[in-house]
N, C-alpha and C positions, 0 to 999 in steps of 0.2 A: 440699864444705864449705859453700858459700854457700846451697844449698837448706836445709841443716840449720839454719844460722844464722837464716834467715828463716822457719822453721817448716814447710817442706815435708817430707813424710814419707819422704824418701830416707834410707837407712841408710848411714853412712860406715864404712869399714874402720878408720879411726883417729880419735881425738878431734880436734876443730878446733884445740885448742891445740898438739898435736903437729905437725899439718900446718903451722900458722903458724910454729912454731919451725924446721921444715925449710925452709920458704920463706924465712925470714930468712937462712938460710945461702946460699941461691941468689941472693937479691936484696939489694943493700945498702940499698935503700929500706925494707925491712921490718925493724922492730926485733925484738930477741930476746926481750923480755918477752912471754909468751903473750897477755895481754890487748891490749897495744899492737900485737902482730903481727896479731892478728885485725882490729883497727881499721885497720891499714895495708893488709891484704889487701882489706878492704871498700872502702877508698878507691882502691886499685889497680884493683879491678874496676870501680868507678864511672868512673874516668878512662879505662879501656880501652873501656868501653861508649860513653862520650862521644866518644872518638876514632873508634871504628868508625862511629858515627852521623854524625859530621861528614864522614867519607870517603864514606859513602853519600849524604849530602846534596850533596856536591860532584859526585859521579857523576850524581846526578839532575839537578843544574843543568846539567852538561855535556850530558847527553842532551836536556834541554829546549832548550838553545841550538842543538844540532845539529838537532833536530826543527823548531825555528823557522826555521833557515836553509834546511832542505830545503823547508819549506812556502813560504818566500819564493821560492825557486828555481822551485818548481812554479807558484806564482801568476804569476811573471814569464813562464814558458814559456806558460801558458794565456793570459795577457794578450797576449803576442806573437802567438800563434795567432789570437786574436780580432781583433787589429789587422790581421793579414794578411788574414783573411777579410773584415773590414769594408772594407779597402782594395781587395780584389778585387771586392767587391760594388759599391763606389763606382765603380771603373773600368768595370765592366760597365754600370752605370747611365749613366755619362757616354758610353760608347760607343753605347748605345742611343739616347740623346738626340741625339748627333751624327749617327747614322744617320738618325733621324727628320728632323732639320733638313736634312740633305742630300737626303733624298727629297722633302721639301716644296719645297726650292729647285729641285730638278731636275725636279719633276713638275708 
């Protein structure tokens, strides 16, 4: 019904007014007057689309948060590895200096 209302070339089995009246029997928010029912269905569709888009936005936000958290964890892990490597290199450098000092004192 909506494509026909908005000018797309899809053919409907039933006139929009008949569909609107039938929908008014199913949903208490749709009025029984054909013109009002069509307007109610347009509003119903708009609200439904807005709700779906907000759910999608929430899911996108949750995925972004999860991605940020994973990135932070990865950064922390990489930072820890670099700290460990730097610490090992510093220990090696100190050991070499100590060995050199001992050789100089003993030699």
